[in-house]
GULUMDO-500005 format. One record per residue: chain; residue number from 0; x negated, y, z of N, C-alpha, C, O in turn. Coordinates in nm, 3 decimals, padded with zeros to 5 digits, always signed. Atoms other than C-alpha are relative to their C-alpha. Layout:
// GULUMDO-500005
R  chain    n      n_x      n_y      n_z     ca_x     ca_y     ca_z      c_x      c_y      c_z      o_x      o_y      o_z
R      A  NUM        X        Y        Z        X        Y        Z        X        Y        Z        X        Y        Z
...
END
This chain:
// GULUMDO-500005
R  chain    n      n_x      n_y      n_z     ca_x     ca_y     ca_z      c_x      c_y      c_z      o_x      o_y      o_z
R      A    0  -00.081  -00.120  +00.000  +00.000  +00.000  +00.000  -00.086  +00.126  +00.000  -00.044  +00.228  -00.054
R      A    1  +00.087  -00.118  +00.004  -00.293  +00.238  +00.057  -00.049  +00.024  -00.143  -00.061  +00.139  -00.186
R      A    2  +00.042  -00.014  +00.140  -00.413  +00.169  -00.298  +00.114  +00.054  -00.085  +00.094  +00.141  -00.169
R      A    3  -00.117  -00.048  +00.074  -00.063  +00.219  -00.434  +00.021  +00.148  +00.025  +00.048  +00.224  -00.069
R      A    4  -00.018  -00.141  -00.032  -00.036  +00.550  -00.251  -00.105  +00.086  -00.070  -00.073  +00.188  -00.131
R      A    5  +00.109  -00.077  +00.061  -00.375  +00.672  -00.373  +00.017  +00.006  -00.152  +00.000  +00.113  -00.211
R      A    6  -00.018  +00.001  +00.146  -00.308  +00.565  -00.733  +00.117  +00.087  -00.045  +00.105  +00.163  -00.141
R      A    7  -00.117  -00.077  +00.043  +00.038  +00.719  -00.751  -00.015  +00.148  +00.029  +00.038  +00.232  -00.044
R      A    8  +00.015  -00.143  -00.033  -00.063  +01.044  -00.583  -00.111  +00.067  -00.079  -00.099  +00.185  -00.114
R      A    9  +00.112  -00.065  +00.069  -00.395  +01.105  -00.759  +00.001  -00.026  -00.151  -00.008  +00.069  -00.228
R      A   10  +00.006  +00.030  +00.144  -00.388  +00.925  -01.096  +00.130  +00.039  -00.071  +00.126  +00.100  -00.178
R      A   11  -00.129  -00.035  +00.063  -00.016  +00.964  -01.171  +00.047  +00.140  +00.038  +00.144  +00.190  -00.018
R      A   12  -00.032  -00.137  -00.045  -00.007  +01.304  -00.995  +00.143  +00.015  +00.051  +00.206  +00.118  +00.031
R      A   13  -00.133  -00.008  -00.059  +00.319  +01.224  -00.819  -00.010  +00.073  +00.134  -00.112  +00.063  +00.202
R      A   14  +00.003  -00.069  -00.129  +00.410  +01.440  -00.518  -00.011  -00.100  +00.115  +00.037  -00.213  +00.103
R      A   15  +00.018  +00.092  -00.113  +00.318  +01.288  -00.179  +00.126  -00.072  +00.047  +00.118  -00.192  +00.077
R      A   16  -00.118  +00.077  -00.045  +00.679  +01.204  -00.078  +00.036  -00.115  -00.094  +00.076  -00.222  -00.049
R      A   17  -00.031  +00.107  +00.097  +00.733  +01.005  -00.400  -00.106  -00.110  +00.008  -00.073  -00.229  +00.007
R      A   18  +00.108  +00.098  -00.014  +00.393  +00.836  -00.368  +00.018  -00.082  +00.127  -00.005  -00.203  +00.127
R      A   19  -00.022  +00.070  -00.126  +00.474  +00.748  -00.006  +00.116  -00.098  -00.012  +00.110  -00.208  +00.043
R      A   20  -00.115  +00.089  +00.018  +00.811  +00.600  -00.105  -00.038  -00.121  -00.087  +00.000  -00.234  -00.056
R      A   21  +00.043  +00.110  +00.086  +00.655  +00.392  -00.385  -00.094  -00.093  +00.076  -00.085  -00.215  +00.065
R      A   22  +00.094  +00.078  -00.080  +00.377  +00.279  -00.152  +00.074  -00.086  +00.103  +00.040  -00.203  +00.122
R      A   23  -00.079  +00.075  -00.099  +00.630  +00.174  +00.114  +00.077  -00.113  -00.067  +00.086  -00.223  -00.013
R      A   24  -00.072  +00.105  +00.074  +00.835  -00.016  -00.144  -00.095  -00.112  -00.040  -00.059  -00.229  -00.032
R      A   25  +00.099  +00.101  +00.037  +00.521  -00.194  -00.265  -00.040  -00.084  +00.121  -00.055  -00.206  +00.111
R      A   26  +00.035  +00.072  -00.122  +00.430  -00.285  +00.092  +00.111  -00.097  +00.040  +00.085  -00.210  +00.080
R      A   27  -00.113  +00.087  -00.032  +00.779  -00.424  +00.154  +00.004  -00.121  -00.094  +00.027  -00.234  -00.051
R      A   28  -00.002  +00.109  +00.097  +00.761  -00.629  -00.165  -00.115  -00.097  +00.025  -00.095  -00.219  +00.025
R      A   29  +00.118  +00.083  -00.017  +00.409  -00.756  -00.101  +00.009  -00.089  +00.125  -00.035  -00.204  +00.122
R      A   30  -00.011  +00.076  -00.125  +00.485  -00.869  +00.258  +00.132  -00.075  +00.012  +00.160  -00.135  +00.116
R      A   31  -00.132  +00.064  +00.001  +00.830  -01.004  +00.165  +00.089  +00.053  +00.113  +00.176  -00.019  +00.164
R      A   32  -00.076  -00.068  -00.106  +00.974  -00.759  +00.422  -00.008  -00.073  +00.134  +00.083  -00.062  +00.216
R      A   33  +00.016  +00.075  -00.124  +00.843  -00.982  +00.702  +00.005  +00.094  +00.122  +00.073  +00.064  +00.220
R      A   34  +00.006  -00.092  -00.114  +00.770  -00.685  +00.931  +00.132  +00.074  +00.020  +00.175  +00.096  +00.133
R      A   35  -00.129  -00.069  -00.009  +01.094  -00.505  +00.851  +00.107  -00.094  +00.056  +00.193  -00.051  +00.133
R      A   36  -00.093  +00.099  -00.053  +01.288  -00.825  +00.921  -00.019  -00.016  +00.151  +00.078  -00.023  +00.226
R      A   37  +00.029  +00.012  -00.144  +01.114  -00.860  +01.259  +00.047  +00.121  +00.078  +00.103  +00.107  +00.187
R      A   38  -00.046  -00.122  -00.067  +01.185  -00.498  +01.348  +00.151  +00.002  +00.014  +00.204  +00.032  +00.121
R      A   39  -00.146  -00.003  -00.007  +01.552  -00.525  +01.262  +00.055  -00.109  +00.092  +00.152  -00.085  +00.164
R      A   40  -00.042  +00.107  -00.091  +01.589  -00.859  +01.444  -00.020  +00.042  +00.146  +00.068  +00.022  +00.229
R      A   41  +00.028  -00.044  -00.137  +01.424  -00.714  +01.756  +00.098  +00.108  +00.044  +00.148  +00.105  +00.156
R      A   42  -00.093  -00.108  -00.034  +01.642  -00.402  +01.747  +00.141  -00.054  +00.023  +00.209  -00.013  +00.118
R      A   43  -00.132  +00.061  -00.020  +01.959  -00.610  +01.705  +00.006  -00.075  +00.132  +00.103  -00.062  +00.207
R      A   44  +00.000  +00.079  -00.124  +01.860  -00.842  +01.990  -00.004  +00.087  +00.124  +00.074  +00.065  +00.217
R      A   45  +00.013  -00.087  -00.118  +01.754  -00.571  +02.234  +00.123  +00.089  +00.015  +00.170  +00.113  +00.126
R      A   46  -00.117  -00.088  -00.006  +02.045  -00.345  +02.142  +00.130  -00.072  +00.027  +00.221  -00.016  +00.089
R      A   47  -00.128  +00.070  -00.009  +02.314  -00.612  +02.133  +00.011  -00.105  +00.108  +00.121  -00.155  +00.134
R      A   48  -00.004  +00.106  -00.101  +02.219  -00.859  +02.405  -00.015  +00.053  +00.140  -00.084  +00.152  +00.164
R      A   49  +00.010  -00.040  -00.141  +02.260  -00.834  +02.780  -00.097  -00.088  +00.076  -00.161  -00.044  +00.172
R      A   50  +00.091  +00.092  -00.067  +02.061  -01.140  +02.881  -00.108  -00.043  -00.100  -00.094  -00.022  -00.220
R      A   51  +00.109  +00.048  +00.087  +01.738  -01.290  +02.747  +00.054  -00.101  -00.102  +00.018  -00.096  -00.220
R      A   52  -00.056  +00.101  +00.090  +01.932  -01.583  +02.601  +00.084  +00.064  -00.111  +00.073  +00.024  -00.226
R      A   53  -00.080  -00.069  +00.103  +02.178  -01.350  +02.422  -00.090  +00.072  -00.099  -00.066  +00.068  -00.220
R      A   54  +00.093  -00.073  +00.089  +01.892  -01.138  +02.286  -00.067  -00.094  -00.099  -00.074  -00.064  -00.218
R      A   55  +00.068  +00.096  +00.088  +01.708  -01.441  +02.149  +00.097  -00.062  -00.101  +00.060  -00.088  -00.215
R      A   56  -00.101  +00.054  +00.091  +02.029  -01.579  +01.999  +00.029  +00.100  -00.112  +00.038  +00.063  -00.229
R      A   57  -00.026  -00.104  +00.100  +02.099  -01.248  +01.824  -00.119  +00.015  -00.094  -00.102  +00.034  -00.214
R      A   58  +00.120  -00.016  +00.083  +01.739  -01.225  +01.702  -00.015  -00.111  -00.103  -00.074  -00.089  -00.209
R      A   59  +00.012  +00.110  +00.096  +01.765  -01.565  +01.531  +00.113  -00.001  -00.102  +00.110  -00.079  -00.197
R      A   60  -00.110  -00.011  +00.095  +02.086  -01.469  +01.353  -00.053  +00.064  -00.129  -00.128  +00.161  -00.124
R      A   61  +00.052  -00.052  +00.126  +02.019  -01.407  +00.983  +00.070  +00.128  -00.046  +00.023  +00.195  -00.138
R      A   62  -00.072  -00.122  +00.041  +02.272  -01.123  +00.958  -00.065  +00.124  +00.058  -00.126  +00.119  +00.165
R      A   63  +00.054  -00.128  -00.044  +02.166  -00.760  +00.990  +00.110  +00.075  +00.074  +00.219  +00.096  +00.020
R      A   64  -00.098  -00.070  -00.081  +02.344  -00.573  +01.267  -00.020  +00.152  -00.002  -00.107  +00.203  -00.072
R      A   65  +00.004  -00.146  -00.004  +02.402  -00.207  +01.346  -00.131  +00.052  +00.056  -00.189  +00.145  +00.000
R      A   66  +00.126  -00.047  -00.059  +02.098  -00.166  +01.570  -00.117  -00.026  -00.095  -00.206  +00.058  -00.109
R      A   67  +00.106  +00.031  +00.095  +01.876  -00.338  +01.316  +00.001  +00.092  -00.120  -00.104  +00.136  -00.166
R      A   68  -00.012  -00.092  +00.114  +02.009  -00.123  +01.033  -00.051  +00.139  +00.037  -00.125  +00.201  -00.039
R      A   69  +00.043  -00.133  -00.044  +01.956  +00.197  +01.230  -00.152  +00.005  +00.019  -00.217  +00.100  -00.026
R      A   70  +00.145  +00.002  -00.023  +01.604  +00.099  +01.337  -00.077  -00.006  -00.132  -00.178  +00.062  -00.148
R      A   71  +00.067  +00.014  +00.129  +01.508  -00.001  +00.984  +00.005  +00.130  -00.080  -00.096  +00.170  -00.139
R      A   72  -00.012  -00.128  +00.071  +01.640  +00.322  +00.830  -00.091  +00.106  +00.062  -00.163  +00.177  -00.009
R      A   73  +00.084  -00.099  -00.067  +01.469  +00.538  +01.092  -00.149  -00.028  -00.022  -00.227  +00.064  -00.044
R      A   74  +00.139  +00.037  +00.023  +01.143  +00.346  +01.052  -00.046  +00.039  -00.140  -00.151  +00.103  -00.155
R      A   75  +00.041  -00.027  +00.138  +01.133  +00.375  +00.672  -00.005  +00.149  -00.030  -00.099  +00.196  -00.094
R      A   76  -00.001  -00.145  +00.023  +01.228  +00.744  +00.665  -00.118  +00.065  +00.071  -00.186  +00.150  +00.014
R      A   77  +00.111  -00.057  -00.077  +00.973  +00.826  +00.937  -00.134  -00.035  -00.063  -00.221  +00.051  -00.074
R      A   78  +00.127  +00.041  +00.063  +00.695  +00.625  +00.769  -00.026  +00.080  -00.126  -00.136  +00.132  -00.145
R      A   79  +00.017  -00.074  +00.126  +00.752  +00.791  +00.432  -00.031  +00.147  +00.029  -00.118  +00.206  -00.036
R      A   80  +00.023  -00.142  -00.033  +00.769  +01.139  +00.589  -00.140  +00.022  +00.056  -00.207  +00.119  +00.020
R      A   81  +00.133  -00.016  -00.061  +00.451  +01.088  +00.794  -00.112  -00.019  -00.102  -00.208  +00.058  -00.103
R      A   82  +00.104  +00.022  +00.102  +00.247  +00.946  +00.505  -00.002  +00.116  -00.098  -00.110  +00.162  -00.137
R      A   83  -00.006  -00.115  +00.092  +00.368  +01.225  +00.276  -00.061  +00.125  +00.064  -00.127  +00.203  -00.004
R      A   84  +00.054  -00.118  -00.070  +00.276  +01.487  +00.540  -00.152  -00.002  +00.005  -00.216  +00.103  +00.012
R      A   85  +00.146  +00.011  +00.000  -00.082  +01.355  +00.543  -00.059  +00.045  -00.132  -00.175  +00.087  -00.137
R      A   86  +00.046  -00.045  +00.130  -00.111  +01.436  +00.174  -00.085  -00.103  -00.071  -00.102  -00.216  -00.025
R      A   87  +00.078  +00.092  +00.082  -00.328  +01.283  -00.094  -00.148  +00.008  +00.035  -00.197  +00.109  +00.085
R      A   88  +00.145  +00.004  -00.023  -00.691  +01.177  -00.063  -00.070  +00.095  -00.096  -00.039  +00.097  -00.216
R      A   89  +00.073  -00.094  +00.085  -00.926  +01.444  -00.192  -00.135  -00.052  -00.045  -00.206  +00.014  -00.120
R      A   90  +00.127  +00.059  +00.039  -01.223  +01.213  -00.231  -00.118  +00.051  +00.082  -00.232  +00.012  +00.058
R      A   91  +00.107  -00.057  -00.080  -01.420  +01.408  +00.028  -00.048  -00.089  +00.112  -00.145  -00.055  +00.179
R      A   92  +00.045  +00.093  -00.103  -01.448  +01.113  +00.266  +00.044  +00.037  +00.141  -00.005  -00.021  +00.238
R      A   93  -00.047  -00.038  -00.133  -01.265  +01.283  +00.552  +00.084  -00.108  +00.064  +00.086  -00.121  +00.186
R      A   94  -00.073  +00.114  -00.050  -01.039  +00.983  +00.585  +00.128  +00.031  +00.075  +00.179  -00.057  +00.144
R      A   95  -00.122  -00.031  -00.075  -00.736  +01.165  +00.723  +00.120  +00.020  -00.092  +00.223  +00.072  -00.048
R      A   96  -00.111  -00.014  +00.093  -00.514  +01.161  +00.412  +00.084  -00.128  +00.001  +00.049  -00.227  +00.065
R      A   97  -00.096  +00.109  -00.003  -00.223  +00.929  +00.341  -00.058  -00.137  -00.031  -00.036  -00.231  +00.045
R      A   98  +00.055  +00.130  +00.038  -00.409  +00.650  +00.160  -00.098  -00.055  +00.102  -00.095  -00.174  +00.134
R      A   99  +00.100  +00.043  -00.099  -00.694  +00.638  +00.411  +00.066  -00.044  +00.130  +00.028  -00.145  +00.189
R      A  100  -00.068  +00.034  -00.124  -00.462  +00.636  +00.710  +00.083  -00.128  -00.014  +00.095  -00.205  +00.081
R      A  101  -00.071  +00.126  +00.022  -00.252  +00.359  +00.554  -00.095  -00.118  +00.009  -00.062  -00.221  +00.067
R      A  102  +00.098  +00.107  -00.005  -00.565  +00.148  +00.511  -00.037  -00.033  +00.145  -00.043  -00.150  +00.183
R      A  103  +00.036  +00.021  -00.140  -00.662  +00.197  +00.876  +00.117  -00.059  +00.079  +00.099  -00.150  +00.160
R      A  104  -00.115  +00.051  -00.075  -00.310  +00.138  +01.006  +00.029  -00.146  -00.035  +00.069  -00.223  +00.051
R      A  105  -00.019  +00.140  +00.038  -00.283  -00.187  +00.807  -00.104  -00.088  +00.068  -00.073  -00.198  +00.114
R      A  106  +00.104  +00.079  -00.068  -00.615  -00.307  +00.948  +00.032  -00.018  +00.147  +00.020  -00.128  +00.201
R      A  107  -00.033  +00.008  -00.143  -00.508  -00.225  +01.304  +00.121  -00.089  +00.023  +00.125  -00.165  +00.120
R      A  108  -00.120  +00.084  -00.015  -00.169  -00.390  +01.254  -00.035  -00.147  -00.017  +00.017  -00.232  +00.055
R      A  109  +00.041  +00.139  +00.020  -00.334  -00.707  +01.121  -00.081  -00.052  +00.117  -00.082  -00.172  +00.144
R      A  110  +00.077  +00.041  -00.117  -00.560  -00.712  +01.425  +00.090  -00.039  +00.116  +00.056  -00.128  +00.195
R      A  111  -00.087  +00.029  -00.114  -00.267  -00.715  +01.666  +00.055  -00.143  -00.004  +00.078  -00.203  +00.101
R      A  112  -00.057  +00.134  +00.010  -00.134  -01.049  +01.533  -00.091  -00.108  +00.058  -00.045  -00.185  +00.142
R      A  113  +00.083  +00.104  -00.062  -00.435  -01.270  +01.611  -00.021  +00.022  +00.149  -00.031  -00.074  +00.226
R      A  114  +00.016  -00.029  -00.143  -00.479  -01.093  +01.945  +00.120  -00.054  +00.078  +00.104  -00.123  +00.179
R      A  115  -00.120  +00.046  -00.069  -00.118  -01.160  +02.046  +00.013  -00.152  -00.004  +00.050  -00.214  +00.096
R      A  116  -00.007  +00.146  +00.010  -00.128  -01.519  +01.916  -00.100  -00.068  +00.093  -00.072  -00.174  +00.149
R      A  117  +00.104  +00.060  -00.083  -00.449  -01.585  +02.109  +00.034  +00.007  +00.150  +00.008  -00.088  +00.224
R      A  118  -00.018  -00.021  -00.144  -00.339  -01.446  +02.446  +00.143  -00.022  +00.052  +00.162  -00.035  +00.173
R      A  119  -00.138  +00.013  -00.047  +00.041  -01.485  +02.458  +00.071  -00.114  -00.074  +00.049  -00.134  -00.193
R      A  120  -00.074  +00.108  +00.067  +00.270  -01.782  +02.388  +00.108  +00.058  -00.092  +00.168  +00.161  -00.062
R      A  121  -00.103  -00.043  +00.096  +00.503  -01.748  +02.090  +00.132  -00.064  +00.041  +00.136  -00.181  +00.080
R      A  122  -00.133  +00.052  -00.033  +00.876  -01.789  +02.155  +00.040  -00.099  -00.109  +00.037  -00.067  -00.227
R      A  123  -00.039  +00.101  +00.098  +00.992  -02.110  +01.990  +00.127  +00.045  -00.069  +00.225  +00.085  -00.005
R      A  124  -00.110  -00.046  +00.084  +01.226  -02.027  +01.709  +00.101  -00.113  -00.020  +00.063  -00.229  -00.036
R      A  125  -00.107  +00.094  +00.032  +01.561  -02.200  +01.660  +00.089  +00.065  -00.105  +00.082  +00.186  -00.126
R      A  126  -00.091  -00.056  +00.098  +01.823  -02.156  +01.394  -00.055  -00.005  -00.141  -00.153  -00.075  -00.168
R      A  127  +00.035  +00.010  +00.142  +01.796  -02.096  +01.021  -00.141  +00.050  -00.035  -00.195  +00.011  -00.138
R      A  128  +00.133  -00.053  +00.029  +01.463  -01.910  +01.040  -00.111  -00.086  +00.061  -00.229  -00.055  +00.042
R      A  129  +00.098  +00.081  -00.074  +01.289  -02.182  +01.246  -00.114  -00.053  -00.087  -00.230  -00.040  -00.048
R      A  130  +00.112  +00.054  +00.079  +01.090  -02.349  +00.964  -00.100  +00.109  -00.041  -00.220  +00.084  -00.052
R      A  131  +00.085  -00.110  +00.045  +00.954  -02.012  +00.856  -00.088  +00.053  +00.113  -00.208  +00.075  +00.092
R      A  132  +00.073  -00.062  -00.109  +00.850  -01.877  +01.195  -00.074  -00.098  +00.092  -00.168  -00.058  +00.160
R      A  133  +00.067  +00.096  -00.089  +00.750  -02.196  +01.379  -00.144  -00.029  -00.041  -00.220  -00.086  +00.037
R      A  134  +00.140  +00.016  +00.041  +00.429  -02.202  +01.176  -00.090  +00.086  +00.089  -00.208  +00.055  +00.104
R      A  135  +00.079  -00.084  -00.089  +00.313  -01.924  +01.413  -00.037  -00.073  +00.129  -00.141  -00.045  +00.188
R      A  136  +00.031  +00.079  -00.120  +00.329  -02.167  +01.704  -00.122  -00.088  -00.030  -00.213  -00.098  +00.051
R      A  137  +00.114  +00.083  +00.040  +00.093  -02.401  +01.517  -00.123  +00.086  -00.030  -00.235  +00.043  -00.006
R      A  138  +00.112  -00.089  +00.034  -00.121  -02.105  +01.401  -00.077  +00.044  +00.124  -00.194  +00.080  +00.115
R      A  139  +00.066  -00.043  -00.125  -00.198  -02.021  +01.764  -00.125  -00.083  +00.027  -00.224  -00.032  +00.081
R      A  140  +00.115  +00.088  -00.021  -00.434  -02.319  +01.775  -00.119  +00.041  -00.087  -00.234  +00.012  -00.053
R      A  141  +00.106  -00.040  +00.091  -00.634  -02.171  +01.486  -00.070  +00.130  +00.041  -00.181  +00.159  -00.003
R      A  142  +00.056  -00.129  -00.041  -00.694  -01.834  +01.654  -00.090  -00.022  +00.122  -00.050  -00.002  +00.236
R      A  143  +00.098  +00.024  -00.106  -01.004  -01.923  +01.853  -00.068  +00.133  +00.036  -00.052  +00.232  -00.034
R      A  144  +00.069  -00.121  -00.042  -01.216  -01.668  +02.040  -00.097  +00.050  -00.107  -00.099  +00.171  -00.133
R      A  145  +00.088  -00.051  +00.106  -01.483  -01.652  +01.765  +00.077  +00.063  -00.117  +00.035  +00.165  -00.171
R      A  146  -00.080  -00.057  +00.110  -01.214  -01.593  +01.500  +00.062  +00.133  +00.042  +00.075  +00.224  -00.040
R      A  147  -00.053  -00.126  -00.049  -01.060  -01.322  +01.716  -00.109  +00.108  -00.003  -00.082  +00.222  -00.040
R      A  148  +00.112  -00.095  +00.005  -01.402  -01.155  +01.746  -00.030  +00.044  -00.144  -00.063  +00.160  -00.167
R      A  149  +00.019  -00.036  +00.141  -01.440  -01.166  +01.365  +00.108  +00.100  -00.042  +00.079  +00.196  -00.113
R      A  150  -00.109  -00.093  +00.032  -01.100  -00.996  +01.334  -00.027  +00.138  +00.058  -00.007  +00.239  -00.009
R      A  151  +00.030  -00.129  -00.065  -01.203  -00.724  +01.582  -00.113  +00.071  -00.074  -00.103  +00.191  -00.101
R      A  152  +00.114  -00.062  +00.068  -01.536  -00.663  +01.406  +00.037  +00.047  -00.140  -00.009  +00.152  -00.185
R      A  153  -00.046  -00.041  +00.133  -01.370  -00.652  +01.063  +00.080  +00.129  +00.009  +00.061  +00.221  -00.071
R      A  154  -00.082  -00.120  -00.019  -01.118  -00.398  +01.187  -00.087  +00.121  +00.034  -00.068  +00.229  -00.020
R      A  155  +00.093  -00.108  -00.034  -01.393  -00.189  +01.345  -00.074  +00.049  -00.124  -00.089  +00.170  -00.145
R      A  156  +00.072  -00.037  +00.121  -01.585  -00.197  +01.017  +00.084  +00.081  -00.096  +00.035  +00.178  -00.154
R      A  157  -00.089  -00.074  +00.089  -01.286  -00.078  +00.816  +00.022  +00.141  +00.052  +00.013  +00.238  -00.024
R      A  158  -00.026  -00.133  -00.057  -01.210  +00.210  +01.055  -00.125  +00.087  -00.009  -00.115  +00.205  -00.043
R      A  159  +00.124  -00.078  +00.009  -01.576  +00.319  +01.067  -00.027  +00.040  -00.145  -00.069  +00.153  -00.171
R      A  160  +00.024  -00.031  +00.141  -01.604  +00.299  +00.688  +00.092  +00.113  -00.048  +00.047  +00.203  -00.120
R      A  161  -00.096  -00.100  +00.047  -01.290  +00.507  +00.631  -00.019  +00.134  +00.071  -00.019  +00.239  +00.006
R      A  162  +00.006  -00.125  -00.077  -01.331  +00.763  +00.910  -00.141  +00.045  +00.035  -00.162  +00.162  +00.066
R      A  163  +00.137  -00.036  -00.030  -01.706  +00.752  +00.971  -00.027  +00.032  +00.146  -00.130  +00.092  +00.177
R      A  164  +00.014  -00.034  -00.142  -01.658  +00.779  +01.347  +00.012  -00.128  +00.083  +00.120  -00.184  +00.096
R      A  165  +00.002  +00.124  -00.078  -01.760  +00.483  +01.565  +00.086  +00.014  +00.126  +00.158  -00.079  +00.162
R      A  166  -00.080  -00.022  -00.121  -01.600  +00.634  +01.878  +00.149  -00.010  -00.028  +00.222  -00.070  +00.049
R      A  167  -00.139  +00.008  +00.040  -01.267  +00.675  +01.699  +00.038  -00.145  -00.029  +00.145  -00.191  +00.012
R      A  168  -00.027  +00.139  +00.034  -01.289  +00.319  +01.567  +00.017  -00.084  +00.126  +00.113  -00.161  +00.137
R      A  169  -00.007  +00.078  -00.125  -01.357  +00.170  +01.910  +00.128  +00.036  +00.076  +00.195  -00.052  +00.130
R      A  170  -00.122  -00.045  -00.070  -01.074  +00.379  +02.061  +00.126  -00.057  -00.064  +00.214  -00.104  +00.007
R      A  171  -00.119  +00.052  +00.068  -00.820  +00.275  +01.797  +00.013  -00.151  +00.019  +00.123  -00.202  +00.043
R      A  172  -00.004  +00.145  -00.020  -00.913  -00.093  +01.824  +00.037  -00.032  +00.146  +00.116  -00.123  +00.171
R      A  173  -00.031  +00.022  -00.142  -00.902  -00.075  +02.205  +00.149  +00.025  +00.028  +00.212  -00.049  +00.104
R      A  174  -00.144  -00.027  -00.020  -00.553  +00.082  +02.193  +00.084  -00.109  -00.064  +00.189  -00.145  -00.010
R      A  175  -00.076  +00.103  +00.069  -00.437  -00.186  +01.947  +00.006  -00.128  +00.082  +00.111  -00.190  +00.092
R      A  176  +00.001  +00.128  -00.074  -00.545  -00.482  +02.160  +00.020  +00.020  +00.149  +00.022  -00.076  +00.225
R      A  177  -00.033  -00.046  -00.123  -00.479  -00.294  +02.472  -00.017  -00.026  +00.133  +00.036  +00.047  +00.218
END
């Protein structure tokens, strides 16, 4: 999505809001809306359930509810507005434009998954989505400490390369794994 943003804003000369919308659409397509589905499921469960059991039951339901719809709309509008507000990359290496920040945010987001899988148990999935998500339970065995360290170092390398600031990189990674 960072490449899509940079290409559409600089090569095609599209305004930042349009480039941000195209980039977000490409990201949704590329990830099969996995993250958006998780966000909407979580919002439906937390918003619609009173007990843990009710929340988990709602989260495994394949239908999209009111809380999920609202959270998804707010997320997409906010993401597009924030990326557009950062503007296009000027090639100066400052690393604070839309494309650069998308690259860093994707790296940090990918780091959170192995960290969470390594240190916290995954809730066993039931219902129609079970075959798709239960692979994460088995994936937990693959996230060993050395592999987690490789993920952390890779993320640090990306942030340092984009922003050129080791202190910022360490701070962002520390906040991500928390």
